[in-house]
N, C-alpha and C positions, 0 to 999 in steps of 0.2 A: 549529376544526382546530388540533391541537397542532403546534408548530414542532419539527422535528427538528434536533438539533445536527449541525453539519457539522465535519468534520476535513479538513485539508489534508495530503496524504502526498507526500513527496519522496523519490525514489530517490537515495541517496548512495553506494552501492557497487554494483559490477557483479555481474550474475547469472552471469557466466562461471564455470564449474567448480562451480556449485551443482547440487543434485539437480533433476531435471526437474520435480518437484512444486513446488518453490519458484519456478521460472521460470514455471510455469503460474499460480501465485498472483499474481505480479507482473502478468502479462498480464490476469488476471481483475480486478485492481484498476484496469486501464486505463493502467498505466505501460509505456511503450515505450522510453524513452530515459533515460540517466543525467541527473540533475538536473531531471527533469521533475516538475512538481507537479500533482496531481489533487485535486479536492475531492469528497468522498463523505459520505454520511450516516453518522453514528456509530452504526450498528446493531451488535448483538452479532456478527453474521456478519463484517462488515467489520473490526471490532476484533480478532476472532480471526485473520483473515487477516494483518493487520498484525503481530500477535504472532508468527506463524509465520515472517515474514521481517524481524523487527526488526533483524537485523544488516545488512540491505540498505537499509532505509528509515528515515526519521525523520518525526515529526509536527511540522509547522510551523504557526505562527499566521498 
């Protein structure tokens, strides 16, 4: 079984005044609060979602 690479995503900016689509992307990533960190598999889908809200989140180690 191949090990999938994990990334940790942290919300650093508020989603207030962002388009509804970006707020839904944050919720789909599992981020509910500011400075919350979630761990996800580094799939192309997740990386694409992170790219769409890159001004709101950062990838931490």
